[in-house]
C-alpha positions in Angstrom: 86.4 18.1 -305.0 87.4 21.6 -304.2 86.8 22.7 -307.8 83.4 21.1 -307.9 82.4 22.8 -304.7 83.6 26.2 -306.0 81.7 25.7 -309.2 78.6 24.7 -307.4 78.8 27.9 -305.2 79.2 30.1 -308.3 76.3 28.4 -310.0 74.1 28.8 -306.9 74.9 32.5 -306.6 74.1 33.0 -310.3 70.8 31.1 -309.9 69.9 33.2 -306.9 70.7 36.4 -308.7 68.6 35.3 -311.7 65.7 34.5 -309.3 65.9 37.9 -307.6 66.0 39.7 -311.0 62.9 37.8 -312.1 61.2 38.6 -308.8 61.9 42.4 -309.2 60.7 42.3 -312.8 57.5 40.5 -311.8 56.8 43.0 -309.1 57.3 45.9 -311.5 54.5 44.5 -313.7 52.1 45.1 -310.8 53.4 48.6 -310.0 55.9 47.6 -307.2 59.2 49.1 -308.2 62.6 48.5 -306.5 62.3 51.8 -304.5 58.9 50.7 -303.2 60.3 47.3 -302.2 63.3 48.9 -300.5 61.1 51.2 -298.4 58.9 48.2 -297.4 61.9 46.2 -296.4 63.3 49.0 -294.3 59.9 49.2 -292.6 60.1 45.5 -291.9 63.6 45.8 -290.5 62.5 48.7 -288.3 59.7 46.6 -286.9 61.9 43.6 -286.4 64.4 45.7 -284.4 61.5 47.0 -282.2 60.4 43.4 -281.6 64.0 42.4 -280.8 64.3 45.3 -278.3 61.2 44.0 -276.4 62.4 40.4 -276.6 65.9 41.1 -275.3 64.5 43.2 -272.5 62.1 40.5 -271.6 64.9 37.9 -271.5 67.0 40.0 -269.2 64.1 40.7 -266.9 63.3 37.0 -266.7 67.0 36.2 -265.9 66.8 38.8 -263.1 63.7 37.1 -261.8 65.5 33.8 -261.8 68.6 35.2 -260.1 66.2 36.7 -257.4 64.8 33.2 -256.8 63.3 32.9 -253.4 61.3 29.7 -253.6 58.9 28.0 -255.9 59.5 25.7 -258.9 63.1 26.4 -259.9 63.0 24.1 -263.0 60.0 26.0 -264.3 61.7 29.3 -263.9 64.7 28.0 -265.7 62.6 26.8 -268.6 60.9 30.1 -268.9 64.3 31.8 -268.9 65.6 29.3 -271.5 62.6 30.0 -273.7 63.3 33.7 -273.6 66.9 33.2 -274.6 65.8 31.0 -277.6 63.2 33.6 -278.6 65.9 36.3 -278.4 68.1 34.2 -280.7 65.2 34.0 -283.2 64.6 37.7 -283.0 68.3 38.4 -283.7 68.2 36.1 -286.8 65.1 37.9 -288.0 66.9 41.3 -287.8 69.9 39.9 -289.7 67.6 38.5 -292.4 65.8 41.8 -292.8 69.0 43.7 -293.2 70.3 41.3 -295.8 67.0 41.7 -297.7 67.5 45.5 -297.7 71.0 45.2 -299.1 69.8 42.9 -301.9 67.2 45.3 -303.2 69.4 48.4 -302.6 72.1 46.9 -304.8 69.6 46.2 -307.6 68.0 49.7 -307.3 71.3 51.6 -307.4 72.6 49.6 -310.4 69.3 50.3 -312.3 69.3 53.9 -311.3 72.9 54.4 -312.5 72.2 52.7 -315.8 69.1 54.9 -316.4 71.1 58.1 -315.7 73.1 57.4 -318.8 69.9 57.3 -320.9 69.0 61.0 -320.3 69.3 63.3 -323.3 68.8 66.4 -321.0 72.1 67.2 -319.2 70.1 69.2 -316.6 67.9 66.3 -315.7 70.8 63.9 -315.8 72.8 66.0 -313.2 69.7 66.2 -311.0 69.2 62.5 -311.1 72.9 61.8 -310.4 72.8 64.2 -307.4 69.8 62.4 -306.0 71.4 59.0 -306.5 74.6 60.2 -304.7 72.6 61.6 -301.8 70.4 58.5 -301.5 73.5 56.2 -301.5 75.2 58.4 -298.9 72.1 58.2 -296.7 71.8 54.5 -297.3 75.4 53.8 -296.2 74.7 55.7 -293.0 71.6 53.7 -292.4 73.4 50.4 -293.1 76.2 51.3 -290.7 73.6 52.0 -288.0 71.7 48.8 -288.6 74.9 46.7 -288.6 76.0 48.3 -285.3 72.7 47.4 -283.7 73.0 43.9 -285.2 76.5 43.5 -283.7 75.3 44.8 -280.3 73.0 41.8 -280.0 75.9 39.3 -280.1 77.4 39.9 -276.6 73.9 39.8 -275.1 73.2 36.5 -276.8 76.6 35.1 -275.8 76.0 36.1 -272.2 72.5 34.6 -272.1 73.8 31.4 -273.6 76.6 31.2 -271.1 74.1 31.6 -268.2 71.8 29.0 -269.6 74.6 26.5 -270.1 75.9 27.1 -266.5 72.4 26.7 -265.0 71.7 23.6 -267.0 74.3 21.8 -265.0 74.1 23.8 -261.8 70.4 24.4 -261.2 70.4 25.3 -257.5 70.1 28.4 -255.4 73.9 28.7 -254.7 74.7 28.6 -258.4 72.0 31.1 -259.3 73.5 33.5 -256.8 76.9 33.3 -258.5 75.3 34.8 -261.6 74.7 38.2 -260.1 78.0 39.6 -261.4 77.2 38.2 -264.8 73.8 39.9 -264.8 75.3 43.3 -264.1 77.5 43.1 -267.1 74.7 41.7 -269.2 72.4 44.6 -268.2 75.1 47.1 -269.5 75.2 45.2 -272.8 71.5 45.4 -273.1 71.5 49.1 -272.4 74.0 49.5 -275.3 71.9 47.4 -277.5 68.7 49.4 -276.8 70.6 52.6 -277.6 72.0 51.2 -280.9 68.6 50.0 -282.0 66.9 53.2 -281.1 69.4 55.0 -283.3 68.9 52.5 -286.1 65.1 52.8 -285.9 65.4 56.6 -286.0 67.6 56.5 -289.1 65.3 54.0 -290.8 62.4 56.4 -290.5 64.6 59.4 -291.6 65.6 57.4 -294.7 62.1 56.5 -295.5 60.9 60.1 -295.1 63.7 61.3 -297.4 63.2 58.8 -300.2 59.5 59.3 -300.2 59.9 63.0 -300.6 62.0 62.6 -303.8 
């Protein structure tokens, strides 16, 4: 059974790789090369991080409103807070998906670029192309490190929001809500770190796009 599962996984990876190669080839026939796709996906990731920033900030603000509860429909406030948590989870998943999409096309681009360097007959042009590839890969690694840091910074915020939602689900009363004040203070610090990480990632995304479009 283990051998069958391993074989299936290998076959699935091979099929996915073949589908991706076919996709990139099809896009090239309409003038969309891997570099263009990479830039587009970095733009998408940048926008998804901006959306995530707003969503996480909204979720924390709503939790603050709930903690400051001073009357009204408590269940309704809890439901709004829960919805914000779930939307934050969706936003985090969107960011992760966008990052993985960038990594996929970047790998294909760099493999292609390296193979084409070997085809030059001019050593001067070959050296120039290799230098550009090296610089682009270096900038890409810096960008990916920043993106992954912003992705990781979402996890403690999501975990804290989930804990609060689980606690309130079974303790939805004014006394229990008051006990979350200390949790909120810690959560707010995590959100501040998240915003800083995402701002850095967004900035590096734009720098990478500017650099590659000037080549």
